[in-house]
Structures are given as structure tokens and as C-alpha cells.
N, C-alpha and C positions, 0 to 999 in steps of 0.2 A: 830247314832244319825244323824238327819240332824243338817243344819244350825239352824234354828230357835229353835230348841232344844238345843244347844249349845250356844245359846245366852241366851236363858232365863234360865238356871242353870248356867251362868256365873253370871245376873243377881243378881237369887236367892242369889248363893254363897257368894256374896260382897254386898248384904243389900243396908246398907246405903252408904258403899265408892264410890257405883256404881261401872260405866266401863268409860273408855274413848271411844270415838272412832275411835282411835288408837288400839285400843286391836281389839276392834267389827270387825277393816277393816283386823284382821288375820287370824277371821271366817268365813267373806264373806265381801266383796268384795264389795256386795250392801247390804250391814247392815240395811240401811236407809227402802229398803223394807219389810227386817225381820221385824225391828220394827214398821212397819206399819201392818203388818200380825197378829203380837201381842199382836198392841191395837185393831184390828177388831176383835176380840178373848175374848179383854174384861178385857187383862191387860192393867193397868196405868202404865207410863211409863214416869219419869221426864225429859227432856232435858235442860240442863241448858249451858249455855254457860262460858267459862273459860278462855282464852283470843288465840286472832287468831283465828285459825282452828279449837283447842280445844272443845269439847265438850261433858257434863258426861250426861250419862244417868242413870238412878235407877227405879226401879220396887219399886213402891208404894203399900202402903197396900190398901185394897177399901175404907178406910175411913167413906162414904157413906151407909148407907143401902141400898140393892139392888135395892127395890122400889126407892127413892130416885136420886139415881141415873139415873136411868132408865126414870126419871120426869124428871128432869134437865136440865135448857138449858144449851148447847154445846157450846162452849166457840169456837169463829171461828182461836183461831192459832193453836189449836191441836185438834180439834173439841172432847174433853175431859167436861166431867160436870164441870158447874161453880156452885161451891157452894154456901150456904149462907151466905157465907161472900164474896161473888164475889171475889173468884181468881179463878183460872182455877187450874181445880183438878191435869191436868197431870203438868205442868210446872212450875204451881204457881209463874210465872213472869208476866202474864198477865190478864187483869181484862175483 
């Protein structure tokens, strides 16, 4: 199992609880690159700042029908589709 697969498995196992960057760093020093690869494959991963240098990453359900996701405008912060409610579909922190 490669690093990307290990990270995806951990995100799936943790569900809403998410995974911290500290935990991801134990799997891959360049965990950010692995998350970017997963996002490029279509996985929606929420990035949430906890405090200081601590971040939590959570795998999200698609939420929108596929055709709406493909047609939705993309957010500048993380490139995720912006929903009809004008929030970022990936991190929910930016409009």
C-alpha cells in the first residue's frame, strides 16, 4: 500500500473525526502532496485550522450530484466546487 492509499484509508476510517497533520506526517513527510493527488482524483477533503501549526483533514461525501459538481464554480482557496449556498465545498471556510 502506497502513501496515498494509506492516507485515504485513514481518512475513511476516521470519518467525521478527521486526521491531524501530525498523524499524516507519520505516513508521509510530504502529506500535502498526497492530499493534493487525492483531491485531483476527485476526493473532497476539508482542511480545518485547529490552532498554531495543527490542522485537521476530513474526507467529505460528495454532497452535490456529480453533474452539479462538474458545473459548479471553483473556489480560489482550494479549488473545490462552490455550492449553491456560496461556501467552499472543500474547506467550508471560504466563500
